[in-house]
C-alpha positions in Angstrom: 0.1 0.3 -0.1 1.7 3.3 -1.1 -1.1 5.8 0.0 -3.8 5.5 3.0 -7.4 5.7 2.7 -8.5 9.4 3.7 -10.0 8.0 7.1 -11.2 11.8 7.5 -13.9 12.0 5.0 -16.6 10.9 7.6 -18.4 13.8 8.0 -18.3 13.4 11.6 -14.5 13.0 11.7 -14.0 16.6 12.5 -15.9 16.9 15.7 -14.3 13.9 16.8 -10.7 15.3 16.0 -11.6 18.6 17.9 -12.6 16.4 20.8 -9.1 14.9 20.7 -6.5 17.8 19.6 -7.3 20.5 22.2 -4.1 21.5 23.1 -3.0 25.1 22.9 0.9 24.8 23.5 2.1 23.8 20.6 0.4 26.7 18.7 1.7 29.1 21.5 5.1 27.9 20.2 4.8 28.3 16.7 3.0 32.2 17.4 5.9 33.0 19.2 8.4 31.7 16.7 6.2 33.6 13.8 6.4 36.8 15.5 9.8 36.8 16.2 10.4 36.0 12.5 8.1 39.0 11.8 10.3 41.1 13.9 13.2 40.1 12.0 12.4 40.7 8.7 11.4 44.3 9.5 9.5 45.3 6.5 6.0 46.1 8.2 4.3 43.4 6.0 2.6 40.6 7.2 4.2 37.0 7.2 2.8 34.7 4.1 2.1 31.2 5.9 1.4 27.9 4.5 0.0 24.8 6.3 -0.3 22.0 4.7 -2.3 19.0 6.4 -4.4 22.4 7.9 -7.4 20.2 9.1 -9.9 22.5 11.1 -7.4 25.5 11.4 -6.3 24.4 14.9 -3.2 26.4 14.1 -3.9 28.2 11.1 -6.8 30.7 12.4 -4.7 31.7 15.6 -2.1 32.7 13.5 -4.6 34.7 11.0 -5.7 36.8 14.6 -2.0 37.2 14.8 -2.0 39.3 11.6 -0.2 37.0 9.2 -1.8 35.6 6.1 -2.6 32.0 5.8 -3.0 29.5 3.2 -4.3 25.9 4.4 -4.6 23.2 2.3 -5.6 19.6 3.5 -7.4 16.5 1.4 -10.4 16.1 3.3 -13.5 18.5 2.6 -15.3 17.9 5.9 -12.2 18.9 7.8 -12.1 22.5 6.0 -15.8 22.6 6.1 -15.5 22.4 10.3 -12.6 25.1 9.6 -15.0 27.5 7.7 -17.6 27.0 10.8 -14.7 28.8 12.4 -13.8 31.4 10.2 -17.4 32.5 10.0 -17.1 33.6 13.7 -13.7 36.1 13.3 -14.0 39.5 12.2 -14.2 39.8 8.7 -10.7 41.2 8.8 -9.3 38.3 9.7 -11.4 36.2 8.0 -9.6 38.0 4.7 -6.7 37.1 6.0 -7.3 33.2 5.2 -7.6 30.7 2.1 -8.5 27.0 2.2 -7.8 25.0 -0.2 -9.2 21.7 -0.8 -6.1 19.0 -2.3 -4.1 16.3 -1.7 -1.1 17.5 0.1 1.2 14.9 -1.5 -0.1 15.2 -5.1 0.7 18.1 -7.2 2.0 21.5 -6.7 2.0 23.6 -3.4 1.4 27.6 -4.0 3.8 29.4 -3.6 6.2 32.5 -2.6 5.8 32.1 1.3 7.9 33.2 4.0 6.9 30.0 6.4 5.7 26.8 5.8 4.6 24.9 8.3 4.3 20.9 8.3 3.3 20.8 11.9 1.0 19.1 14.5 2.5 15.3 13.6 1.2 15.4 10.2 3.8 12.7 8.7 2.0 10.4 10.7 -0.8 10.5 8.5 1.6 9.7 5.7 2.3 6.0 4.6 5.8 6.2 3.1 8.9 8.0 3.4 8.9 8.7 0.1 5.7 10.9 0.8 7.1 12.5 3.8 10.1 13.6 2.1 8.1 14.6 -1.0 6.6 16.9 1.5 9.6 18.6 2.7 10.8 19.0 -1.5 7.4 21.0 -1.9 7.8 22.9 1.0 10.8 24.0 -0.6 9.4 24.9 -3.8 6.4 27.1 -2.0 8.5 28.9 0.0 10.6 32.4 -0.9 14.5 32.5 -1.0 15.2 33.1 2.8 11.7 31.3 3.9 11.8 28.8 6.6 10.3 25.8 7.2 8.6 23.9 10.5 8.6 20.4 11.1 7.2 18.8 14.5 6.5 15.4 15.0 6.9 12.7 17.3 10.3 10.3 16.3 10.9 7.4 16.7 14.2 5.8 16.6 15.1 2.1 15.9 12.7 -0.6 14.9 9.0 -0.2 15.7 8.7 -0.9 19.4 6.6 -4.2 20.7 3.6 -2.0 21.3 3.2 -1.0 17.9 3.0 -5.1 16.5 1.0 -6.9 19.0 -1.8 -9.4 17.1 -5.5 -9.4 17.3 -8.1 -6.0 17.4 -7.3 -2.9 19.7 -9.4 -0.3 20.9 -7.9 3.2 19.9 -8.2 6.8 21.7 -8.8 8.1 18.5 -11.1 8.3 16.7 -13.3 7.3 19.5 -15.7 9.9 21.1 -19.4 10.9 22.2 -20.5 13.5 19.5 -22.9 16.3 20.2 -26.2 14.5 18.8 -25.6 11.5 21.1 -24.0 9.6 18.3 -21.1 7.4 19.8 -17.4 6.1 18.1 -15.6 3.3 18.6 -12.5 3.0 17.1 -10.5 -0.7 16.8 -7.2 -1.3 14.7 -5.9 -4.8 13.8 -2.2 -5.3 13.0 -1.5 -6.4 9.6 1.9 -7.3 8.3 4.1 -4.8 9.9 8.0 -3.8 8.7 9.9 -3.9 12.2 13.1 -2.9 10.8 12.0 -0.2 8.2 8.9 1.3 10.8 6.2 0.6 8.3 3.0 -0.5 10.4 0.0 -1.3 8.2 -3.6 -2.2 10.1 -6.8 -2.7 9.1 -9.0 0.3 11.2 -12.7 -0.1 11.9 -15.1 2.5 13.2 -18.3 1.3 14.9 -20.9 4.4 15.2 -24.2 4.0 17.5 -26.4 6.3 16.6 -29.2 8.5 18.6 -31.7 6.2 17.4 -30.2 3.0 18.1 -28.8 2.3 14.6 -25.3 1.0 14.0 -22.7 1.9 11.5 -19.7 0.3 10.7 -16.8 1.6 8.5 -13.4 -0.4 7.9 -10.4 1.0 6.0 -6.9 0.0 5.6 -4.3 2.3 7.0 -0.4 2.6 7.2 1.9 4.7 9.1 5.7 5.2 8.8 7.0 6.9 12.0 9.9 9.2 11.4 13.4 9.3 13.2 15.3 12.6 13.9 18.2 11.3 11.3 15.6 10.8 8.6 13.9 14.4 8.9 17.6 16.2 9.6 18.7 14.3 5.7 15.5 15.3 4.1 15.7 18.8 5.1 20.0 18.6 4.4 19.1 17.1 1.2 16.7 19.7 -0.3 19.2 22.6 0.8 17.9 23.5 4.0 20.0 24.9 6.5 18.6 23.8 10.2 18.6 26.8 12.2 17.4 25.1 15.4 16.2 21.6 16.6 14.0 21.4 19.5 12.3 18.3 21.8 9.3 20.1 22.8 7.0 23.0 23.2 8.7 24.6 25.7 11.7 25.3 23.4 14.0 22.8 25.0 16.9 21.5 22.8 16.3 18.0 21.1 18.1 15.2 22.9 17.7 11.6 21.6 14.7 11.0 24.6 13.2 13.9 23.8 8.9 13.5 23.1 9.2 15.9 19.8 11.8 16.1 17.3 10.8 19.9 15.8 13.0 21.8 13.4 13.2 25.5 12.0 15.0 25.8 9.0 16.0 28.4 6.2 15.6 27.6 2.4 19.5 28.1 0.8 19.5 31.4 -0.8 21.4 31.1 -3.9 24.7 32.9 -4.3 
């Protein structure tokens, strides 16, 4: 399997996503970093920021509130529709700074001329292969102005897949389980298939069981593949696409990266031709 089925194409998935993804510490770290970059530009103009995999706007919309011009791309129209609903609650001035694009971030060219590209929110875990992940680094390089910067923020895994990823049988998953506002309940399960332990490729059959308010039940099944990235992989992709890494962080408090850190966050400059 080279590409994932889009598991966010269920109409209730954005609500479940927002039930789980409520943290703001990563957003605040990005906001602080971009405000510092804005001061360094000394141009008076807003930053142009692009976020691939923008989802429901958890990261993107606060950046518009800070005065940046933001463009978000996501494959799921349902996720973007929820972002539009949030956008409707902002002032007209803020809303005019936001553009949302429905497209597969792993296919085709991204829009360009950006100061910053965000590959944030553990987005590489939505991708099936190292080739897709590196492809996003290449797309970020093409989308940035010379001297622009990319932000890459993911969990990282060093070495082979751990035993917890390869246990046989059906396992209940925290995400995307949840109770919806209309009274529906979603339960998620995963069944490990053939995993490449040394290559860190995890393949599973995901099952979503939905209990509707009227008592009816639905069941949806799809296949999913993940490649948990390592620090060294992301570092090599960035340097291979002519980025200069300015800083690496191990958490959203700005502490330097260490091998035992929970995150691998990169802030890198696009090469400026001589």
